[in-house]
C-alpha positions, 0 to 999 in steps of 0.5 A: 560465774568464772572466778579465774576468768573474772580475775583475768579480766580484771587484771587486763583491764587492769594493765588498760587502766595504767595506759598512758593514753587517757582513752584507754585509761577512761575505755578501762574505768567504764568496763572495771565498773562491772566487776567493781564488786571485786577487791581487785577491781575496786582498787583500780577503780579508785585510782581511775576515778581519781585519775590525775592524767585526765577528768574524762578518765574520772568522769567516765568511771564515776559515771560508770560505777553509778550506773550501777546504782548498788552499793559497790559503786557508789562505795567506790564514789564515796571513797574517792569523793572523800579524798578528791580535789576540787576539780576531780569533785566537780567531775564526780559531781557532774557525773552524779547529777547526769545518773540520779537527776532522772528517777526519783527511785534511783535517787531514793535508793542511792540515798538508802545506800549512802546513809548505810554507808555514813556508818560504814567502819572505814572513815573515808568511805563513811565520810565521802557517803556523807558527802555522797548523801548531800550531793544527792539530796540536791537533786530534783529528779524528772520522773515521780511516781504517779499517785492518785492512778 
């Protein structure tokens, strides 16, 4: 893995994320989600989830982070959820339902990650993880394991 190249990509996507055009910011959020484990990307992603200019940016970025189905993506979404206004929280909630309403395995793993994050040393992450867990717990996924086969 080329760390310098990854940092350069994050920097360029950060520039795109500061564009005046909502489409650029949404594309930046979607693409940056692939780098969510990098501290520089995480900071940029948090800003895009809480984008003040257009809630499509919020929705697209949150969904891209949640589709990672890992600790890095869920941490950023939880951190944003903890401070989101009602409008942003609605769009984040929609992304949560869209991503986790299919597979019970994915939902169960996300719930486990949120349980672990609820004890995070950063109070904002911990608070957001508890909120995210509440949202996830209300979902009834379509696909569940078959028993008795």
